[in-house]
N, C-alpha and C positions, 0 to 999 in steps of 0.2 A: 788717184781715184779717177774713174771714168764715168761719164754720164751717157747712157744709151741714147741713140738718136730718137727723137720724137716720132712716134708712130700713131699716137692718139690725138684726139681733139684736146684742146687746151683744158677743158673742164672735166676730162675723164681721169679716173685714177689709173696708175700704172704700177705693176708690181713684177719684178723678176721672180720666176718660180724655181728654176733649176739651171745648172751650168755643167756642161760636159768637160771631161779632162782637156779636150783640145780647145775649149773656150766658147763652144756654141751655147748661146743663152736663150732660153724661152721666157717670155713675158706675156702677161695678160693685162689688158687695159679695157676699161669700160666705164659705164655709168649705170648705177642701179643694177637692174638685172641683165642689162645688155652688156656683153663683154666679147672681146676678140682676142685671139692668141697670135703671137708673132715669134719668129725665130731670128735671132741676131747672130751675125758671124763676126769673127775678129777683124775681118776685112771691112767691116762697116755695112755689109748687106743686111737688109731688113726684108723678111718674107712674111707676108700676111698668111696665116694658116687657115685658109678659107673653110668655113663651116665649124672650126673649133671655137669653143666659147671659153674654156678654161684649161690651158695647157698645164700639165702637172710634172712631167719629166722628159729629159732628152738623154740619148746615149751618144757614143762616138760616131755611129752611122748617121746621126742627125735625124733619127726616128724619134718622133715626139708622140707621147700619149696624153690623152685628155678625156674630158667629157664634152659632149656636143649637145646643143639644144635641138631636139627634133620637132617634127610637125605637131607632135602631141604636147609639146611644151616640157617634156621630160628630158633629163639628161641620159645620154647614152655613151657607152664606152667607145673610144676611137683611137686610131693611130694615123699619124701622117708619115708616109714613107715614100721616098723617091718622087716627091712633089705631088702626091695624091692622098686624099682623105679615104680612109678605110674604116667603115663601121665594124666593130667587133661584135661577134654574136652574143645575144643575151639569153634571157630565159623565157622569151615569149613577147607578145605584142605589147603588153602593159608593163613591161619591165622598165626599170630605170637604173642608172648606175654611171660609173666612170672608170677609166683606166687610170691608175695612180702612179705606177713606176714600171721600169723595165730594166733589164740587164744588158750587158754587151752582146749576149747571144741572141737577143731579140725576143726573150720571154717577157711577157707582160702580166702584171697583176693588178687587180682592182676589185670591184664589187658590182653586183647586179641584184637589185631587189632583195637586199639583205643576205646575200650569199657571197662569200669571198671566192674569187675565181682566179685561175691561171689560164692565160692564153698562151699555148706553147708555140715556139717558132715553126713547128711542123704543121700547125693548123688545128691541133687538138685543143679543145676547151675543157677545163677541169673544174668542177665544183670542188673546192678544197674539203668540203664536208664529207665527200666520198673517199677521202684519203687519210681519215683518222679512224681509230678503232671505234666500232659501235659500242654504245653503253657507257662512254666516258662522261657524258653529260655536257659535252662541248657542242657549241653551234658557232661556226666561224662565219663572221658577218662582213668583214672588211680587210682586204689585204692591202697594206700600205706600202710595202717595200720588198724588193727581191735583189739579191746580190748575184754575182757571177758564179758562185757555188750552188745557186739554186735555193738557197734558204729564204723563206718568206716570213715577214713579220707583219702582224696586224693585230686586230682585236675581234673578240667574240664574247660569247657568254659560256661560262662554266657553271652549270647548275644554277642558272638564273642571274649570276653576278658577271658584270663586264670585266674582262681580263685580257691582258696582252698575250699573244701566242708567237711562237717561233716554230715553223714547220719546214721540213725538208722532204717534199714529195718525191716518190720514186720515178 
């Protein structure tokens, strides 16, 4: 067993959130509502992911997805790529959300203001509700995971009842 190097103040909590196949680990540490995200490598390097408050997932390219706290105090979806923080497009000025997972192709899933979203590696943003047949009674609220085949798992409401979904968008 290994203990990750201390990146937080002594009185802050620390929680590892995800690990890539090559051993890159993301962790969040903080106190109350203040938190910071860090990326750990197997070589012992610790990188503070400036601007990120809650790291959620990391892939082999060391891209990290998260929620960030903005000027409005709301969380926003973001990705950390090549040493830089990138805010992901939302659904307007008053939207809130987070990026929850990504695959090895760089596709990212999460939610914004009660809509499950997919941010494609080519820059397209997809509201997953636009990719289900109309009249089904579904409202997709939260995309939690995506695999390398593009399948997305999350939850939504089916005729008013919260249910899990599996979706493969085209």
